[in-house]
C-alpha positions as CSV (number, residue, x, y, z in Angstrom):
1,X,239.4,52.4,96.2
2,X,243.2,52.1,96.2
3,X,243.0,48.5,95.0
4,X,240.7,49.5,92.3
5,X,243.2,52.3,91.1
6,X,246.1,49.7,91.4
7,X,244.2,47.1,89.3
8,X,243.2,49.7,86.7
9,X,246.8,50.8,86.4
10,X,248.0,47.2,85.9
11,X,245.2,46.7,83.3
12,X,246.5,49.8,81.4
13,X,250.2,48.7,81.5
14,X,249.1,45.3,80.2
15,X,247.0,46.9,77.4
16,X,250.2,49.0,76.6
17,X,252.4,45.8,76.5
18,X,249.9,44.0,74.3
19,X,249.7,47.2,72.0
20,X,253.4,46.9,71.4
21,X,253.2,43.4,70.0
22,X,253.3,43.2,66.1
23,X,250.2,42.8,64.3
24,X,249.3,39.1,63.4
25,X,249.4,38.7,59.5
26,X,246.2,37.5,58.0
27,X,246.1,33.9,56.9
28,X,244.1,32.5,54.1
29,X,242.7,29.1,55.0
30,X,241.2,28.2,51.7
31,X,242.6,24.7,51.9
32,X,240.2,24.0,54.7
33,X,237.0,24.7,52.7
34,X,237.2,21.0,51.4
35,X,237.4,19.6,55.0
36,X,234.5,21.7,56.1
37,X,232.4,20.7,53.1
38,X,233.2,17.0,53.9
39,X,232.3,17.5,57.6
40,X,229.0,19.1,56.7
41,X,228.2,16.3,54.3
42,X,229.0,13.8,56.9
43,X,226.8,15.6,59.3
44,X,223.8,14.5,57.1
45,X,224.6,10.9,57.7
46,X,226.2,10.7,61.2
47,X,224.9,12.5,64.3
48,X,227.7,14.7,65.4
49,X,227.0,13.9,69.2
50,X,227.3,10.2,68.4
51,X,230.5,10.8,66.4
52,X,232.0,12.9,69.2
53,X,231.3,10.4,71.8
54,X,232.8,7.6,69.8
55,X,235.8,9.8,69.1
56,X,236.3,10.5,72.9
57,X,235.9,6.8,73.7
58,X,238.5,6.0,71.0
59,X,240.9,8.5,72.4
60,X,240.5,7.4,76.1
61,X,240.9,3.6,75.0
62,X,244.1,4.5,73.2
63,X,245.6,6.5,76.0
64,X,244.3,4.3,78.9
65,X,247.8,3.4,80.2
66,X,248.7,7.1,80.2
67,X,245.7,8.2,82.1
68,X,245.9,5.3,84.5
69,X,249.5,6.4,85.2
70,X,248.6,10.0,85.8
71,X,245.8,8.9,88.3
72,X,248.2,6.6,90.2
73,X,250.8,9.3,90.4
74,X,248.2,11.7,91.9
75,X,246.9,9.1,94.4
76,X,250.5,8.3,95.4
77,X,251.1,12.1,96.1
78,X,248.2,12.0,98.6
79,X,249.6,11.5,102.2
80,X,248.1,8.5,103.9
81,X,246.8,6.8,100.7
82,X,248.5,3.5,99.7
């Protein structure tokens, strides 16, 4: 019960802090309409799941050295693993 009251008080303090932030201006994104129309047209020709898989494969292939470096860094941080 005390924990619930404490968490509720923290929640209201955070809501108050968020309320003090200035309002976000509205942004018009009309220039993206052409891109979305192109994507919807491409969806008729290419399956989105296939395109997504190809895109992920391409990104991994381009960054394989970075990914390998991160994996080896994590392995080196484990005690007892050479």
